C-alpha positions in Angstrom: -1.7 4.2 -50.8 -4.9 4.5 -52.8 -4.6 6.5 -55.9 -7.6 8.1 -57.6 -7.6 7.8 -61.4 -9.5 10.9 -62.4 -10.0 10.0 -66.0 -11.8 6.7 -65.3 -13.1 7.5 -61.8 -11.4 4.4 -60.6 -9.6 3.8 -57.3 -6.6 1.5 -56.8 -6.8 0.1 -53.3 -3.9 -0.9 -51.1 -4.5 -4.5 -52.1 -3.8 -3.5 -55.8 -7.3 -4.0 -57.0 -9.2 -1.4 -58.9 -12.6 -0.2 -57.6 -15.3 2.1 -58.9 -16.0 5.1 -56.7 -19.2 3.5 -55.6 -17.5 0.3 -54.6 -14.8 2.2 -52.7 -17.3 4.2 -50.7 -19.3 1.0 -49.8 -16.1 -0.7 -48.7 -15.1 2.3 -46.5 -18.6 2.4 -45.0 -18.6 -1.3 -44.2 -15.1 -1.0 -42.7 -16.3 1.9 -40.5 -19.3 -0.2 -39.4 -17.1 -3.1 -38.4 -14.7 -0.9 -36.5 -17.6 0.7 -34.6 -19.1 -2.8 -33.8 -15.7 -4.0 -32.5 -15.4 -0.9 -30.4 -18.9 -1.4 -28.9 -18.0 -5.0 -28.1 -14.8 -3.9 -26.4 -16.6 -1.3 -24.3 -19.3 -3.9 -23.4 -16.7 -6.4 -22.2 -14.9 -3.7 -20.2 -18.2 -2.6 -18.6 -19.1 -6.2 -17.6 -15.6 -6.6 -16.1 -16.0 -3.4 -14.1 -19.4 -4.5 -13.0 -18.1 -7.8 -11.9 -15.3 -6.2 -10.0 -17.5 -3.7 -8.3 -19.9 -6.5 -7.2 -17.1 -8.5 -5.8 -15.8 -5.5 -3.8 -19.2 -4.9 -2.3 -19.5 -8.6 -1.5 -16.2 -8.6 0.3 -17.1 -5.6 2.4 -20.5 -6.9 3.4 -19.0 -10.4 4.2 -16.2 -8.9 6.3 -18.5 -6.6 8.3 -21.3 -9.1 8.8 -18.8 -11.5 10.5 -18.2 -9.0 13.2 -21.3 -10.1 15.1 -20.2 -8.3 18.3 -20.8 -4.9 16.6 -24.6 -5.4 16.6 -24.6 -7.1 20.0 -22.9 -4.0 21.6 -25.5 -1.8 19.9 -28.4 -4.0 21.0 -27.1 -3.8 24.6 -27.1 -0.1 24.6 -30.5 0.1 22.9 -32.3 -2.6 25.0 -30.6 -2.8 28.3 -33.1 -0.7 30.3 -36.1 -2.6 28.9 -34.4 -5.9 29.9 -32.9 -5.0 33.2 -34.3 -1.7 34.4 -32.5 0.6 36.7 -29.4 -1.5 37.1 -28.8 -1.1 33.3 -29.1 2.6 33.7 -26.5 2.6 36.5 -24.1 0.7 34.3 -24.7 2.8 31.1 -24.8 6.1 32.9 -21.4 5.6 34.4 -19.3 8.5 33.1 -16.5 6.1 32.0 -18.9 4.0 29.9 -21.6 6.4 28.7 -19.5 8.7 26.5 -17.7 5.9 24.5 -21.0 4.0 24.2 -22.8 7.0 22.7 -19.9 7.6 20.3 -19.9 4.0 19.4 -23.6 4.0 18.5 -23.1 7.1 16.3 -20.1 5.7 14.5 -21.9 2.4 14.0 -24.9 4.2 12.4 -22.5 6.0 10.1 -20.8 2.8 9.2 -24.2 1.3 8.3 -25.0 4.3 6.1 -21.7 3.9 4.3 -22.5 0.2 3.7 -25.8 1.3 2.1 -23.8 3.6 -0.2 -21.6 0.6 -1.1 -24.6 -1.5 -2.0 -26.0 1.4 -4.1 -22.9 1.7 -6.2 -22.6 -2.0 -6.5 -26.1 -2.2 -8.0 -25.1 0.6 -10.4 -21.8 -1.1 -11.2 -19.9 2.1 -10.7 -16.2 2.2 -9.8 -16.9 5.2 -7.5 -17.4 2.4 -5.0 -13.6 2.6 -4.3 -14.1 6.0 -2.6 -16.4 4.3 -0.1 -14.0 1.4 0.4 -11.6 3.7 2.0 -14.3 5.5 3.9 -15.5 2.2 5.3 -12.0 1.5 6.5 -11.8 4.9 8.3 -15.2 4.4 9.9 -14.2 0.9 11.1 -11.2 2.6 12.8 -13.6 4.9 14.6 -15.8 1.9 15.6 -12.8 0.0 16.9 -11.5 3.0 18.9 -14.9 3.5 20.5 -15.2 -0.2 21.3 -11.7 -0.2 22.9 -12.8 2.8 25.0 -16.0 1.0 26.1 -13.9 -2.0 27.3 -11.5 0.4 29.0 -14.5 2.1 30.7 -15.9 -1.2 31.9 -12.5 -2.1 33.5 -11.9 1.3 35.1 -15.5 1.7 36.4 -15.5 -1.7 38.1 -19.1 -2.2 37.1 -18.3 -5.8 36.2 -17.3 -6.3 39.9 -20.1 -4.3 41.4 -22.8 -6.1 39.4 -21.0 -9.4 38.9 -24.0 -11.5 40.0 -26.5 -9.7 37.7 -27.5 -10.8 34.2 -26.8 -7.3 32.9 -23.2 -8.1 33.4 -22.8 -11.9 33.0 -25.9 -12.8 31.0 -25.5 -15.4 28.1 -27.6 -16.7 25.3 -30.1 -14.2 24.0 -29.6 -11.7 26.8 -25.9 -11.0 26.7 -24.4 -9.2 29.6 -21.8 -6.5 29.3 -18.9 -8.7 30.6 -19.9 -11.4 28.2 -19.9 -9.0 25.3 -16.5 -7.7 26.4 -15.1 -11.3 26.1 -16.6 -11.6 22.6 -15.3 -8.2 21.5 -11.7 -9.4 21.1 -12.6 -11.4 18.1 -14.4 -8.5 16.5 -11.5 -6.2 17.2 -9.1 -8.6 15.5 -11.5 -8.9 12.5 -11.7 -5.1 12.3 -8.0 -4.7 12.3 -7.7 -7.2 9.4 -10.5 -5.6 7.4 -9.1 -2.1 7.9 -5.8 -3.2 6.5 -7.3 -5.1 3.5 -9.8 -2.4 2.6 -7.1 0.2 2.5 -5.2 -2.0 0.2 -8.2 -2.5 -2.1 -8.9 1.3 -2.1 -5.3 1.9 -3.1 -4.6 -0.7 -5.8 -8.0 -2.2 -6.6 -8.6 -5.9 -7.1 -9.0 -8.5 -9.8 -12.4 -10.0 -9.0 -11.0 -13.4 -9.6 -7.8 -12.9 -7.5 -8.8 -10.4 -4.9 -7.9 -12.8 -2.1 -4.4 -13.4 -3.4 -2.8 -10.7 -1.4 -4.2 -12.1 1.9 -2.4 -14.6 3.9 -3.9 -18.2 3.9 -4.9 -17.6 7.6 -6.7 -14.4 6.7 -8.5 -15.9 3.8 -9.7 -18.8 5.9 -11.1 -16.4 8.5 -12.8 -14.1 6.0 -14.3 -16.7 3.7 -15.0 -19.7 6.0 
């Protein structure tokens, strides 16, 4: 412990050396400056790590959702069917077993897109509040999946695929996908949603290491998500 020698205004440091009061104060000031510099560097490194992690979380979410191409295709069918096929499209979409789940689907998909915009915003800001939206995205995907399941159920129960089986509004391919064609493509999207929901909930609960965030996935899952 440093001892102040009152008679000579000298200070004996912990290292055993004797310093003048001026020298001691300068040493303490330099020490405080170095400690502050080290603290700043530590905070900067932590901030960069958090920013990297947040960016990787956002990238994972956008990658996972963008691969579900059937989501946009179903929305496009609802939005453009009448313009493409006229009254037959209305007969299909106005069927009571199809209309309600389709309307709900469009609403939940719009809400999902709004959440994705929030994810992108927090990613740009590098804020870990993004994890709140990770869980919200998983919940919204559950809603989207439920409504898609109900659309498929409605198509089956309404028999529209049988009634209009020779029409492009049902069996169209290429750029003008029919409803039955979309139904066949939907099974992949549903599987992708189930996988994403599970993994997003895991990320929301425990977070991820930006360099290891695929480690908890099975090899099969990783190959599907990042191929």
